[in-house]
BAGUFI-187563 format. One record per residue: residue number from 1; x, z, y of N, C-alpha, C in turn. Coordinates in steps of 0.2 Angstrom, whole numbers, plus 5000, padded with zeros to 4 digits. Last residue first. Layout:
BEGIN
   num    nc1    nc3    nc2   cac1   cac3   cac2    cc1    cc3    cc2
   NUM      X      Z      Y      X      Z      Y      X      Z      Y
...
END
This chain:
BEGIN
   num    nc1    nc3    nc2   cac1   cac3   cac2    cc1    cc3    cc2
   214   4222   5558   4780   4227   5556   4782   4228   5558   4790
   213   4209   5564   4777   4215   5569   4775   4222   5563   4778
   212   4195   5563   4786   4201   5561   4786   4210   5562   4783
   211   4179   5566   4776   4189   5571   4781   4193   5567   4780
   210   4165   5563   4776   4169   5561   4778   4177   5563   4777
   209   4151   5573   4774   4154   5569   4781   4160   5566   4779
   208   4144   5579   4766   4148   5570   4764   4149   5567   4769
   207   4144   5591   4772   4147   5592   4765   4149   5584   4763
   206   4137   5590   4782   4141   5594   4784   4146   5590   4776
   205   4123   5587   4776   4125   5583   4781   4132   5584   4780
   204   4120   5598   4769   4122   5592   4766   4128   5588   4768
   203   4117   5610   4780   4126   5609   4776   4127   5604   4771
   202   4107   5607   4785   4114   5605   4789   4119   5601   4783
   201   4098   5604   4774   4100   5598   4775   4106   5598   4781
   200   4099   5617   4771   4100   5614   4765   4101   5608   4768
   199   4103   5630   4782   4096   5623   4782   4098   5621   4776
   198   4111   5642   4780   4105   5642   4781   4101   5639   4782
   197   4125   5647   4777   4120   5642   4773   4116   5645   4774
   196   4138   5643   4792   4132   5647   4789   4126   5643   4784
   195   4153   5633   4790   4145   5633   4791   4141   5641   4788
   194   4167   5626   4792   4164   5634   4789   4156   5635   4793
   193   4169   5614   4796   4168   5613   4788   4165   5621   4787
   192   4172   5615   4805   4165   5610   4809   4163   5611   4801
   191   4183   5615   4807   4179   5620   4811   4175   5618   4807
   190   4197   5608   4806   4192   5608   4802   4186   5611   4803
   189   4211   5606   4811   4203   5606   4815   4199   5605   4811
   188   4218   5617   4804   4218   5611   4802   4210   5607   4803
   187   4215   5628   4808   4222   5625   4809   4224   5618   4810
   186   4202   5631   4806   4202   5634   4813   4210   5625   4815
   185   4202   5637   4794   4199   5632   4797   4200   5628   4803
   184   4210   5649   4792   4213   5643   4793   4210   5634   4793
   183   4202   5659   4804   4209   5655   4806   4211   5648   4801
   182   4192   5657   4794   4192   5653   4800   4197   5651   4803
   181   4199   5662   4783   4194   5657   4781   4194   5653   4790
   180   4199   5672   4791   4206   5669   4789   4206   5665   4785
   179   4185   5680   4791   4190   5678   4799   4199   5673   4797
   178   4170   5678   4785   4178   5679   4787   4182   5675   4790
   177   4162   5672   4792   4162   5683   4791   4167   5680   4789
   176   4160   5661   4789   4158   5662   4795   4161   5669   4794
   175   4163   5653   4778   4163   5658   4779   4167   5659   4786
   174   4157   5642   4764   4150   5648   4770   4157   5653   4770
   173   4164   5627   4768   4165   5634   4768   4160   5640   4770
   172   4164   5611   4759   4160   5617   4764   4162   5625   4763
   171   4170   5597   4754   4171   5602   4756   4166   5606   4759
   170   4179   5584   4749   4173   5583   4754   4171   5592   4754
   169   4196   5587   4745   4191   5587   4744   4186   5586   4749
   168   4214   5587   4740   4209   5584   4746   4201   5581   4747
   167   4216   5597   4737   4214   5593   4731   4213   5589   4738
   166   4218   5606   4751   4225   5605   4748   4221   5600   4740
   165   4206   5610   4752   4211   5605   4759   4216   5602   4754
   164   4203   5617   4740   4199   5612   4745   4203   5607   4746
   163   4213   5628   4743   4214   5622   4737   4208   5618   4736
   162   4206   5633   4754   4214   5631   4753   4215   5625   4750
   161   4194   5638   4747   4193   5631   4755   4199   5632   4757
   160   4198   5647   4740   4193   5642   4739   4194   5637   4742
   159   4203   5655   4747   4208   5649   4742   4205   5646   4739
   158   4194   5662   4753   4200   5657   4759   4203   5656   4753
   157   4176   5657   4752   4182   5663   4748   4188   5658   4754
   156   4165   5653   4748   4166   5654   4753   4172   5661   4752
   155   4164   5632   4744   4165   5641   4744   4164   5645   4747
   154   4160   5616   4736   4156   5625   4739   4162   5629   4738
   153   4165   5599   4734   4166   5610   4732   4162   5614   4739
   152   4163   5587   4724   4163   5589   4731   4165   5599   4728
   151   4167   5581   4710   4164   5577   4723   4165   5580   4726
   150   4182   5587   4703   4174   5590   4705   4174   5582   4711
   149   4194   5586   4700   4192   5582   4700   4184   5583   4698
   148   4198   5596   4708   4205   5591   4710   4198   5584   4706
   147   4193   5611   4701   4194   5607   4709   4197   5600   4710
   146   4197   5609   4692   4193   5606   4690   4191   5605   4699
   145   4215   5608   4691   4210   5604   4688   4205   5601   4689
   144   4216   5623   4695   4216   5616   4700   4214   5608   4698
   143   4206   5630   4685   4205   5629   4692   4210   5623   4695
   142   4216   5629   4676   4212   5625   4673   4208   5625   4683
   141   4227   5638   4681   4230   5627   4680   4225   5623   4680
   140   4222   5646   4682   4225   5643   4688   4226   5637   4686
   139   4213   5651   4667   4218   5651   4670   4219   5649   4677
   138   4195   5647   4665   4201   5645   4666   4206   5651   4669
   137   4177   5647   4663   4180   5651   4660   4190   5648   4662
   136   4163   5638   4670   4166   5637   4666   4174   5641   4667
   135   4147   5638   4669   4152   5642   4672   4155   5641   4664
   134   4135   5627   4671   4138   5628   4668   4145   5630   4672
   133   4123   5628   4683   4124   5624   4675   4127   5626   4671
   132   4120   5643   4687   4124   5638   4688   4122   5632   4682
   131   4117   5656   4688   4111   5650   4690   4112   5646   4692
   130   4128   5661   4686   4121   5663   4678   4117   5657   4682
   129   4143   5663   4687   4136   5663   4692   4131   5660   4688
   128   4160   5669   4685   4153   5668   4683   4145   5668   4688
   127   4174   5658   4689   4168   5663   4687   4163   5665   4685
   126   4180   5646   4686   4182   5654   4684   4178   5658   4688
   125   4167   5637   4694   4176   5638   4690   4178   5644   4689
   124   4153   5629   4692   4156   5636   4693   4163   5637   4689
   123   4143   5617   4695   4151   5618   4689   4152   5627   4692
   122   4131   5610   4695   4132   5613   4695   4137   5617   4692
   121   4125   5592   4690   4128   5598   4690   4132   5599   4694
   120   4119   5582   4699   4113   5591   4698   4117   5594   4694
   119   4119   5576   4714   4121   5574   4708   4119   5581   4705
   118   4110   5569   4723   4108   5567   4717   4116   5569   4710
   117   4112   5580   4737   4116   5573   4734   4116   5568   4727
   116   4098   5585   4736   4103   5580   4739   4106   5576   4739
   115   4101   5592   4723   4096   5589   4723   4096   5582   4727
   114   4113   5600   4728   4114   5597   4721   4108   5593   4722
   113   4105   5605   4739   4109   5603   4741   4113   5596   4733
   112   4096   5615   4730   4094   5610   4736   4099   5603   4737
   111   4107   5624   4726   4102   5621   4724   4098   5615   4728
   110   4111   5633   4740   4117   5624   4736   4111   5619   4729
   109   4102   5635   4743   4104   5632   4744   4109   5625   4743
   108   4095   5645   4733   4091   5641   4735   4095   5635   4739
   107   4109   5654   4735   4108   5652   4729   4104   5644   4730
   106   4108   5658   4747   4113   5654   4748   4111   5651   4741
   105   4096   5666   4744   4095   5660   4749   4101   5656   4748
   104   4101   5676   4737   4096   5673   4733   4093   5663   4738
   103   4120   5676   4739   4112   5680   4740   4108   5671   4735
   102   4135   5680   4731   4128   5676   4730   4120   5678   4732
   101   4142   5689   4731   4139   5689   4738   4135   5684   4737
   100   4145   5691   4718   4141   5700   4721   4139   5696   4727
    99   4157   5682   4717   4148   5681   4709   4146   5686   4715
    98   4162   5672   4728   4163   5678   4727   4154   5681   4722
    97   4163   5658   4721   4159   5658   4726   4162   5667   4723
    96   4166   5638   4719   4172   5643   4720   4170   5650   4724
    95   4160   5626   4710   4157   5630   4716   4166   5636   4714
    94   4161   5607   4711   4163   5615   4711   4162   5621   4714
    93   4148   5595   4707   4149   5602   4711   4153   5607   4709
    92   4152   5582   4695   4151   5588   4696   4152   5591   4705
    91   4155   5569   4686   4152   5569   4691   4148   5575   4693
    90   4158   5571   4673   4162   5566   4677   4161   5566   4684
    89   4167   5580   4661   4159   5581   4663   4165   5575   4671
    88   4176   5587   4652   4175   5579   4654   4170   5578   4656
    87   4190   5600   4652   4181   5597   4656   4180   5593   4656
    86   4198   5610   4637   4195   5603   4641   4190   5600   4645
    85   4201   5625   4640   4196   5621   4639   4197   5612   4641
    84   4214   5630   4645   4207   5633   4640   4201   5632   4636
    83   4225   5617   4642   4220   5622   4646   4216   5625   4642
    82   4244   5624   4644   4237   5622   4641   4231   5624   4643
    81   4251   5615   4658   4252   5620   4652   4247   5618   4649
    80   4254   5605   4662   4261   5604   4659   4260   5608   4654
    79   4246   5601   4673   4245   5596   4668   4248   5599   4664
    78   4249   5608   4684   4242   5610   4681   4242   5607   4673
    77   4260   5603   4689   4262   5609   4683   4256   5609   4681
    76   4256   5591   4693   4259   5592   4690   4260   5598   4684
    75   4247   5594   4704   4242   5593   4697   4248   5592   4692
    74   4257   5604   4713   4250   5607   4709   4247   5604   4703
    73   4262   5590   4717   4265   5597   4713   4263   5601   4710
    72   4253   5584   4722   4256   5583   4715   4255   5586   4715
    71   4249   5592   4735   4245   5591   4729   4247   5590   4722
    70   4264   5605   4738   4259   5598   4738   4256   5597   4732
    69   4264   5620   4743   4266   5616   4738   4263   5610   4738
    68   4265   5627   4755   4267   5629   4757   4268   5620   4750
    67   4250   5634   4754   4248   5628   4756   4258   5624   4758
    66   4251   5646   4748   4250   5640   4744   4248   5634   4745
    65   4255   5655   4757   4262   5654   4749   4257   5649   4746
    64   4249   5652   4775   4249   5652   4766   4254   5652   4763
    63   4261   5651   4785   4259   5647   4781   4256   5651   4776
    62   4264   5667   4797   4265   5661   4792   4262   5657   4788
    61   4264   5677   4809   4263   5672   4808   4265   5668   4805
    60   4277   5690   4813   4275   5684   4812   4270   5680   4807
    59   4278   5704   4822   4277   5703   4816   4275   5695   4817
    58   4285   5719   4831   4285   5710   4830   4286   5706   4825
    57   4272   5728   4837   4279   5723   4831   4281   5719   4831
    56   4265   5736   4845   4268   5728   4849   4273   5727   4845
    55   4255   5748   4838   4258   5745   4845   4262   5741   4843
    54   4249   5752   4829   4256   5754   4830   4258   5752   4835
    53   4235   5749   4828   4238   5753   4827   4243   5756   4829
    52   4237   5732   4834   4231   5739   4836   4233   5747   4836
    51   4243   5727   4827   4247   5729   4831   4242   5734   4834
    50   4234   5726   4812   4242   5731   4811   4246   5734   4821
    49   4227   5715   4821   4225   5723   4820   4228   5730   4816
    48   4235   5705   4825   4234   5710   4830   4231   5715   4826
    47   4241   5702   4808   4243   5705   4817   4243   5707   4819
    46   4226   5701   4803   4230   5703   4801   4237   5706   4806
    45   4223   5691   4809   4219   5695   4811   4222   5700   4810
    44   4234   5681   4810   4231   5681   4815   4228   5688   4815
    43   4239   5680   4794   4234   5679   4796   4231   5680   4804
    42   4251   5682   4785   4249   5674   4785   4242   5673   4789
    41   4265   5690   4792   4260   5689   4791   4254   5682   4789
    40   4281   5699   4790   4277   5692   4790   4272   5691   4789
    39   4296   5710   4797   4284   5707   4795   4283   5701   4796
    38   4311   5716   4790   4307   5708   4790   4297   5711   4789
    37   4314   5726   4785   4318   5724   4794   4315   5717   4794
    36   4302   5739   4784   4304   5735   4782   4307   5730   4787
    35   4299   5752   4785   4303   5751   4783   4307   5746   4783
    34   4287   5755   4795   4296   5757   4799   4300   5755   4792
    33   4277   5754   4786   4278   5748   4790   4287   5748   4796
    32   4274   5766   4783   4277   5763   4777   4280   5756   4781
    31   4267   5774   4787   4273   5776   4784   4276   5774   4782
    30   4259   5767   4797   4262   5774   4800   4270   5776   4793
    29   4252   5761   4791   4257   5759   4795   4260   5761   4798
    28   4246   5769   4779   4251   5764   4779   4256   5760   4785
    27   4238   5775   4785   4241   5780   4782   4247   5774   4781
    26   4230   5766   4793   4232   5768   4799   4239   5773   4793
    25   4221   5763   4779   4226   5756   4784   4231   5761   4789
    24   4217   5774   4777   4218   5770   4774   4227   5765   4779
    23   4205   5775   4789   4210   5777   4788   4216   5778   4785
    22   4200   5760   4794   4200   5762   4792   4207   5766   4791
    21   4199   5755   4811   4198   5764   4812   4199   5762   4800
    20   4203   5743   4810   4210   5746   4810   4205   5754   4813
    19   4198   5735   4792   4195   5737   4803   4200   5739   4804
    18   4199   5721   4781   4200   5729   4786   4202   5729   4791
    17   4198   5709   4777   4195   5712   4784   4192   5715   4783
    16   4216   5708   4773   4208   5705   4773   4204   5703   4778
    15   4230   5706   4779   4223   5715   4775   4215   5711   4773
    14   4240   5697   4769   4233   5698   4775   4232   5707   4771
    13   4257   5690   4766   4253   5695   4766   4247   5696   4767
    12   4269   5682   4770   4264   5683   4770   4258   5687   4767
    11   4282   5692   4765   4280   5687   4766   4270   5687   4766
    10   4293   5706   4772   4285   5704   4768   4287   5699   4772
     9   4308   5716   4765   4303   5711   4773   4297   5709   4769
     8   4320   5727   4766   4316   5727   4765   4314   5720   4767
     7   4336   5729   4760   4332   5727   4767   4326   5725   4764
     6   4340   5746   4751   4342   5739   4756   4335   5734   4759
     5   4324   5749   4740   4331   5751   4744   4333   5745   4747
     4   4308   5756   4738   4312   5753   4739   4320   5751   4741
     3   4298   5766   4739   4304   5766   4733   4310   5760   4733
     2   4288   5758   4748   4288   5763   4748   4293   5763   4740
     1   4286   5744   4754   4293   5747   4754   4293   5752   4749
END
């Protein structure tokens, strides 16, 4: 709210994995949050961490904004905009991973999954992973189409998880380290999709287990 006048609200921000002993977070909470008329965040972790710093504020947890739009509306929007590239593969595993977080073991696990599934095309959507068969650039609308057209999705990010759910995909999330991913999957009773990438067969078994989206 710095520099803003009038009624100031927050809608659905997150502090990600920031902890309560982070000095900048203390400064932010003490200097700025008092200016807000209404505070909402998109995860319990953010609420609880902020409240540990400045007391029991009236903070509401709301749904992440990406979840406020239906699949059909996303696809309609995506198809209205010019794609950076027409992508025509018919059977692939879409990966949306933080590029710097992919350990050699994670890479091996994912490549083993491709072998087990018989789907040998690993496509990194909108990020660069040099060990994939293809890395496709894109804008947000390309991203939606890459996810929607894939057979499976593997991700370790919050929004990768959110869009895997929105697009009704069979997916796994390597997000046990991420409170936002954990909360989101708990919200939809999909805790089993949050998995440590330590055993190829275990991950593959979970990946192909059908999700009842109805």
